[in-house]
N, C-alpha and C positions, 0 to 999 in steps of 0.2 A: 347462556354463553355458548358460542358455536365451537365445534370441534376443530382442531387444527387440520389443515389440508394434509392428507396422507402423501408422503414423498416430498413435501415442501421443505427442502433443506438447502443449506448453502454448503457446498463442498468444493474442495480444490479440484477434484476429478471432473466436476461438471462445469468448470470454467471460472470459478471465483478464485483468483490467484492469491488472496490473502486470508482465506478461511481454513487453511490446513492447521495441523497441530504445532507448527513452528512459524516464527516470523520470517518474512522474506525481505530482501533488499530490492527497492524500486527506485527509479530515477524520475524526478519531477520533470514533466514536459510542459505544463502550463499551470497557472494558479488563478483561482477565482474565489475571492473572500477567504474563508477558512478551509477551503478544500483545494486539493491539487489533483490534476490528472497525472498519473504516474505510469511508467512503463517498466516491464520486467525484461530480462535478457532475451526472451523469445519474441518481444515486441507486443505482448498483450498489454492492454491498458485497463486501468481501474481508477475510479475516483476515490481519494483518500482524505479523511479528516486530518487536519494538521494542527488543531488547537493545542495539543500537548507539547509540540516542538517549536512553536512560535512561527515567525515569518519564514517562508521558504521561497526559493527562486528556481526557475528552470535550471536543470543540471545538478541540483542538490540530490544527494542519495539519502534515502530514508529507510529505516527498519520499520516494517509495517506488519501488523497483525489484525485480522478481522476488520479491515478497512480503516484502521486508525494508525497514524504514524506514532510510534512510541519512542523513537530516537533518531536524531540527525547523525549521519555518519560523516566522519572526516576522511579526507584522502589519506591513503597509506603511502608514506614516502617510499620511493624506489631507491634501491641501492646505487652506489656510485662512488 
């Protein structure tokens, strides 16, 4: 068995936007099968697995952790 590569980690600081200690909110920009390309508020993109939340469409907002959508978010009503 080979030794793991030293320094081969996934971290939020190195550019992986969903691998921090918390889940992040991302917006779906395109869908391909069970994956979606999503964007964060800074415009960074990441491919996200969507099997746990069902069908998604561009514009949907997802709560994502470690590259997996764990919840679909609903719009918060604005006061009025």
